[in-house]
PAVO-753100 format. One record per atom (N, C-alpha, C): y, x, z; residue in three letters. Coordinates in steps of 0.02 Angstrom, whole numbers, plus 50000, padded with zeros to 5 digits. Atoms other than C-alpha are relative to their C-alpha. Last residue first. Example, Ala and Ser with C-alpha at 12.3 -4.5 7.8 and 13.67 -1.06 7.14 Angstrom:
2
499414995849997SER/499475068450357SER/500554996150037SER/499415004550000ALA/497755061550390ALA/500605004550000ALA/
***
This chain:
170
499555002749949UNK/511125032452975UNK/499874992750013UNK/499735006350024UNK/509625040452889UNK/500464997250055UNK/500335005949973UNK/509435058152953UNK/500314993949969UNK/499565005049970UNK/509815074752871UNK/499604994250027UNK/499484996949960UNK/508815090452832UNK/500434995050038UNK/500194993349975UNK/507125084752764UNK/500535002950047UNK/499624994750033UNK/507435066052748UNK/499795006750030UNK/499514996449959UNK/506065054552811UNK/500355005249957UNK/499994992750004UNK/505085041552714UNK/500545002950045UNK/499334997150008UNK/504785023552765UNK/499945007649999UNK/499545004650033UNK/503235012552747UNK/500695003049988UNK/499324999049974UNK/501875025252784UNK/500484995649961UNK/499564995350035UNK/500195018152730UNK/500685000350034UNK/500094993149978UNK/498845010552840UNK/500455005149968UNK/500334998849936UNK/498784994052746UNK/499915007550013UNK/499994992749990UNK/499984993952598UNK/499695002050067UNK/499464998249954UNK/500184974952616UNK/500015007550018UNK/500314999249934UNK/498504971352532UNK/500495002850051UNK/500325006349984UNK/499314964652373UNK/499695000050070UNK/499475004749983UNK/500434979952375UNK/499704993350020UNK/499764998249932UNK/498894991252381UNK/500554995250023UNK/500545001949954UNK/498154982252230UNK/500205001550072UNK/499985007449996UNK/499814983752138UNK/499474997650048UNK/499435001949957UNK/499855002252185UNK/500114992450002UNK/500144998549930UNK/498095004752117UNK/500584997950045UNK/500455005249973UNK/498474995751953UNK/499865001250074UNK/499725006750007UNK/500015006051909UNK/499554994850034UNK/499465000749952UNK/499345022651976UNK/500294992849998UNK/500295000349933UNK/497705021051881UNK/500544998850052UNK/500335006549993UNK/498625016951721UNK/499694999250069UNK/499475005049990UNK/499785031951741UNK/499684993150011UNK/499754999249932UNK/498285043451767UNK/500574995150014UNK/500475002149949UNK/497445036451612UNK/500285000650070UNK/500334994249972UNK/498955037951496UNK/499564997750059UNK/499574995649960UNK/499345021051421UNK/499605006150022UNK/500124999549928UNK/498365012751283UNK/500535004350032UNK/500725000549984UNK/498275007651100UNK/499875000150075UNK/500214994449957UNK/500145004051078UNK/499264999050017UNK/500104994150042UNK/500614992850930UNK/499775006150039UNK/500635000250038UNK/500324977151035UNK/499875006249957UNK/499855001950069UNK/501674981351164UNK/499375000549957UNK/499614995150037UNK/500994982351339UNK/500124997549930UNK/499655002450060UNK/500184971651474UNK/500415005649968UNK/499294999049989UNK/499034981251593UNK/500364997649937UNK/499624995550042UNK/497284974351581UNK/500725000650024UNK/499285000949995UNK/495924966051683UNK/500365005249958UNK/499624995350042UNK/494054963451663UNK/500744998350005UNK/499684994949958UNK/493174954951810UNK/500375005349958UNK/499575003349951UNK/492704938651723UNK/500365004950046UNK/499395002850029UNK/492064948351571UNK/500484997150052UNK/499555001049942UNK/490804958551670UNK/500674996949980UNK/500395002349942UNK/489284959351554UNK/500444998050059UNK/500285006550018UNK/490424960451401UNK/499614997050059UNK/499465005049997UNK/491404974751482UNK/499734993049987UNK/499845001249930UNK/489844985151518UNK/500524994450005UNK/500605003249971UNK/489214983651339UNK/500124998350073UNK/499955007250009UNK/490994987351280UNK/499404996350028UNK/500425002650055UNK/490915004751353UNK/500014992449997UNK/500645002049973UNK/492405008151468UNK/499574997449943UNK/500005005149947UNK/493825016851379UNK/499304998950028UNK/500345006250019UNK/493605025951213UNK/500014994550053UNK/500085001150072UNK/494585042251204UNK/499714993249982UNK/499375000250037UNK/495285042951382UNK/499914998249926UNK/499784993550025UNK/493685038651473UNK/500584999249951UNK/500434996450047UNK/493565022151560UNK/500295006549978UNK/499634998250061UNK/494405015151716UNK/499535004149956UNK/500334995350047UNK/493565006251862UNK/500435000849937UNK/499625000450062UNK/494514998752009UNK/499725005249952UNK/500024994050042UNK/493324995552154UNK/500424998649938UNK/500155000250071UNK/493634982352287UNK/500035006849967UNK/500634996550010UNK/493534984352476UNK/499815000549926UNK/499974993249973UNK/495374980052509UNK/499355004049991UNK/500134999449929UNK/495324964952393UNK/499985007250023UNK/500424994049990UNK/496144963152224UNK/499935001150075UNK/499934997849931UNK/496804945452192UNK/499505005750011UNK/500605000249958UNK/496974943052005UNK/500165002450070UNK/500255006849996UNK/498404938651887UNK/499394999250045UNK/499595003749952UNK/499374954851914UNK/499764992850010UNK/500174997749933UNK/497994965051830UNK/500404996450054UNK/499614994549974UNK/498294954751674UNK/499775001850070UNK/499565001249943UNK/496944943951600UNK/500365006350021UNK/499585005850013UNK/496134944051426UNK/500514998950056UNK/500075005849956UNK/495404961451436UNK/500484994449980UNK/500335005550036UNK/495284973651289UNK/499964993650040UNK/499505003050045UNK/496544986351357UNK/499724993949964UNK/500104998750071UNK/495314989451497UNK/500554996849959UNK/499334999550029UNK/495264990151686UNK/499935002449928UNK/500064995650058UNK/493574984151748UNK/500665000049963UNK/499535002250052UNK/493794976851922UNK/499985005149945UNK/499774994750046UNK/492254979552030UNK/500464996749950UNK/500085001350072UNK/492054967552175UNK/500205006349962UNK/499784994850046UNK/491804969852363UNK/499844998149928UNK/499445002650040UNK/491604953552462UNK/500235005049947UNK/500225004850050UNK/489874958352526UNK/500554997349955UNK/499385003650018UNK/490554974052612UNK/499834994949946UNK/499544999149943UNK/489054981952701UNK/500634995949990UNK/500385002249941UNK/487694975752581UNK/500445000450063UNK/499945007349995UNK/488994977352443UNK/499614997150059UNK/499365001349968UNK/489054996152478UNK/500104992450009UNK/500084998149929UNK/487204997552437UNK/500644998550039UNK/500435005249970UNK/487484987852275UNK/499885001550074UNK/499605006149991UNK/488934999452232UNK/499594994550034UNK/499544998749943UNK/487875015052258UNK/500404993750016UNK/500444999849941UNK/486515007952143UNK/500435001150063UNK/500135007049982UNK/487895003552018UNK/499524999550060UNK/499405002849968UNK/488475021652021UNK/499874992950022UNK/500004997549931UNK/486695027251987UNK/500634997950037UNK/500545003149961UNK/486615015751836UNK/499995002550072UNK/499775006649978UNK/488325021451771UNK/499474996550043UNK/499895004750055UNK/487765039551764UNK/500214993250028UNK/500304997250061UNK/487495055151871UNK/500114995649938UNK/500585004150018UNK/488695048852004UNK/499745002549933UNK/500244999250069UNK/489945060152090UNK/499374995949990UNK/500725001550006UNK/490915055052246UNK/499825000849926UNK/500255000850068UNK/492625061852294UNK/499244999250000UNK/500665002949988UNK/493545059652459UNK/499714998349931UNK/500225005950037UNK/495005071052416UNK/499304998050020UNK/499985005749953UNK/495695083052547UNK/499744993549969UNK/500484998749945UNK/495195098752450UNK/499984994350050UNK/500685001350022UNK/496065091552296UNK/499495001050056UNK/500265006149970UNK/497755090652384UNK/499264999049986UNK/500414998149943UNK/498245108752350UNK/499714993850036UNK/499664995549954UNK/498855104052177UNK/499535001850058UNK/500125002749933UNK/497875090052095UNK/500345003850054UNK/499735006949998UNK/498635094351926UNK/499914996950069UNK/499274999650007UNK/498355112951954UNK/500314993050005UNK/499714997849936UNK/496595110252022UNK/500765000249996UNK/500155005149950UNK/496055100251870UNK/500345001750066UNK/499575005750016UNK/496895112151748UNK/499924994450051UNK/499324998949977UNK/496075127151834UNK/500464994049989UNK/499524997850050UNK/494315120551808UNK/500715000550028UNK/499654994049977UNK/493165119651960UNK/500515002649949UNK/499565001549943UNK/492645101551933UNK/500365006250027UNK/500324998149937UNK/491965105851761UNK/500494998950057UNK/499754993849970UNK/492605096351610UNK/499585001650061UNK/499794995950055UNK/492255081351497UNK/500255006950022UNK/499294998549999UNK/491275073051637UNK/500165004549940UNK/499774993150004UNK/489555065751605UNK/500775000550000UNK/500134994950050UNK/489595058151729UNK/499704996949937UNK/500645001350033UNK/490335044251834UNK/499935005049943UNK/500044997450067UNK/491695050351952UNK/499314998749972UNK/500694999650024UNK/492105040352108UNK/500025002249927UNK/500064999450073UNK/493755043352196UNK/499275000849982UNK/500554995950027UNK/494045037452375UNK/499994999849923UNK/500465003850042UNK/495785030352414UNK/499445004649975UNK/500625000149961UNK/496835037352557UNK/499474995749964UNK/500125007049981UNK/498415032752459UNK/499364999150042UNK/499385003049975UNK/499135050252440UNK/499904992950026UNK/499864997149934UNK/497385057552424UNK/500614996850031UNK/500515002649953UNK/496975045252284UNK/500115003050070UNK/499815006849983UNK/498605049352195UNK/499524997050051UNK/499414999449956UNK/498165067852201UNK/500244993150022UNK/500234997649934UNK/496435064152132UNK/500585000650048UNK/500295005849968UNK/497225053951991UNK/499745001950070UNK/499455004449979UNK/498315068651945UNK/499744993950037UNK/499644996749947UNK/496805080151944UNK/500574995850026UNK/500415000949940UNK/495805067651841UNK/500325003450060UNK/499965007049980UNK/497205067051714UNK/499614998850064UNK/499355001149968UNK/497335086051713UNK/500104992750020UNK/499964997949930UNK/495465087651684UNK/500674998850033UNK/499434995449996UNK/495415077051526UNK/500105002050073UNK/500044994450046UNK/493755068851482UNK/500525005450012UNK/499344997350018UNK/493375055551613UNK/499935006549960UNK/500034994450048UNK/491605048451603UNK/500695002649979UNK/500614999850040UNK/491895031951695UNK/500075005349946UNK/499874997550068UNK/493255035051824UNK/499335000649964UNK/500594997750036UNK/493075024251980UNK/500225002249930UNK/499884998950071UNK/494495021652105UNK/499365002949970UNK/500294994050028UNK/494065014152274UNK/500185000349926UNK/499994999750071UNK/494935001552386UNK/499705006649976UNK/
***
């Protein structure tokens, strides 16, 4: 699985998402322009000391990201892009997300451009919420959809049980 952020604007959100990506061994793709520099303190603070372990890819724009995706599809022909948007008709729980799929999220102020959504209607998904709410926080949205996708794929390669620091489970 891969997370894609289309023109993210808030460094702390991207830092939190980067930390989640490290925790789940999920590559992060950033489509420029970004609303911040990758060396900003807020980004590093939110990502803590995990940022150096992040598999991050930068793309100059959506077109160059799509070129990357097409090359990846040659290796993983089943890979799809799921466009996560508040404007979608289907819930993220109504689709089968594969282990090679991409989960794309838009910038905090406007989401994924509607031109992209209209071209990919069958792959647009949303997180259900109350109608008076415009959207959830970006890093929360990524975590919700990513963990559902991981659950659907039986959390492949992830630790299933935690350990206590001082005591032991009986």
